[in-house]
N, C-alpha and C positions, 0 to 999 in steps of 0.2 A: 459452918466452914470457917476456919481461922482467917483473919485478915492477912493478906500477903505482906511480907516484910521487904521493904526497899531501904537502901541506905545511901542517902544523898551525899554523905560525907566521903564516900568512896567513888562517886561517879567520875570525878576528874581523873583519879589515878587508874580506874578500871576501864573507862570508856573514851576518854578524850582523844587518844591516838586513833582509835577505830573511827570515831565520829569525824575527826579531821580528815582522815584518808577518804572517807565516804563523801564528805562535803567538797573537798578541794577538786575532785574530779568533776563535780557538777557546776562549780562556780568559777574555778580557775583564778581565784584571787585569795591569797592567804589571809588578808585582813578581814575580808567579807566572811570567809569560812570560820574564822575565830569568833567573829561577832554572832554568826548564826548558831554556833555551838553554845556560846554564852546565853543567847536567847532561848535555846532549847533547854538548857539546865534550869533557867529561871522559870520557864513555862512548866517544866516537869515538877519543880518545887511547888508551884501553885496548884498543880493538878494531882499531887500525890494521893490525896484522899480518894481519887477516882480510879487509882490503879487497882485492877481486879486480880492480877496475877495470872491472867489467861495467856500472857506471853512473858518472855523473860524481860528483865529490866532493860537490857540492851535493845531488844526488839521494840519495846515501848518507847525508848529514847529515840530510836531511828524513826519511828512513826511520827513523833513530834518534830524531829529534824526535817523530815520530808515536807511537812506542812510549812515549816519556816522557809525552806528553799523555794517552794512554790510561791509563798507570799512575797519573798524577795524578788523573784522574777516578775510577778504581777505588778509589784510596785515600780520596778525599774522600767517596765514596758508600758505602764499606763501614762496617760497625759498628766495626771496629778503627780506621779512619781518623777517624771521628767521635769515638771515645773518646780519641784522642790530642790533641784540641783542649784547650788549657789557657789560662786567662786569668790572667796574673800581675798582682798589684796591689801598690801600695806607697803607703801613706798616711803622714802625718806620724809616726804612732806604731806602725805595723805593716806587714808585708808578707807575701805568701804566694801560694799557688796557689788561685785561686777554685774551680776544678773539684774538686780533691781535698777542699777544706774545706767547701764550701757546697752541693754537689749533694745532694739528698735520698737517704737510704739506700733502695735499692729493696726491701729486705727489711722495712722498717718501714712496713707497710701497715695500713690500717684496714678495717673492714667497708664503709665508704663507698667506699674506693678499689676494693675487690673488686667492689662493685656497679657502679661506674662502668666498670670494665674489662669486666665482663660485658655491660653495655649497649652499650659501644663495639664489642665483638665481634659482638653481634647486628646492630648497625647496619652494620658492615663486611660481614657475611654478606648482609644484605638488599641492600646496594648492589652487591655482586658479582653477585647474582642479577639486577640490573637491566641489567647490561652485555650486549652481544652475546655469545652463548655462546662463540664462538671467541676473542674478545678477552679474555673472563674467564679462559678456560683458559690463554691465553698469558701474561696478566698474573700469574696465580697461579704459573705455572711459573717465570717470571723473577723476580718480586719476593718471593714467599713461599717457594718451594721452591729458589730460587737455581740453577736450571738454567743451564748455559752457553748463551750466545747461539747458538753453532754448532749445538748439539743442537736447540734450539727451531726455528731456521731450517730445518734439515733435516727435522724432523718435520712442519712446516707448509708446507714448500716456499716459504719467503719469504726475502727478503734481510735482512741486518742493518738496513738503513735502514727497511724495512717494519716490522720488529720494533719499532724505537724509536718509530716513528710510532704503532703500536698501543699501546705502553706509555704514551706521552705522552697519547694520547686517553683511555685507560682511567684514568690517574691524574687527569686533568681531570674526567672523569665521576664518579669516586669522590669527589673533593674536593667537587664540587657536591652530590652525593647525601648525603654525610656532613654537609654544612653544613645541609641541610634536615631530615635524619633523626636527628641526634644533637646534643644541646645540652649 
């Protein structure tokens, strides 16, 4: 069987608009969309030797792009990804990194902070108790215990889409409950 032919020199002209339209709907940020498409083209260049021709070039690029979008959301929603956000500043007489210099030291806590954290913990526990029992279990496994999506879906016999609907509803209910029960 002959090796399938792909032409990376034509990817930008042939697929960039399609990939952009696909991406912008999912990330709603033009700069991020363009970065993800660039990362997709770069990953495709590196993986060209693995292209088997079982799908069209465009379908193959979309498959790579989907993984890039998923990775983007995983990173932005992870503790590590959030910790990597820095705000550089430059005034007339100084410059630096706001995050490193101005974020409070987490080990510098007062008795008032400890009391506030205890109260918040009690409010969260109370709000979890007000959720539908199944939704509360799923919410805890995904957001607190960091179970993998596939594990939860298999355990509860639900699809990933169902899982994310449950998580969204639980987060919304938790936010409303905390707004009422914790000040």
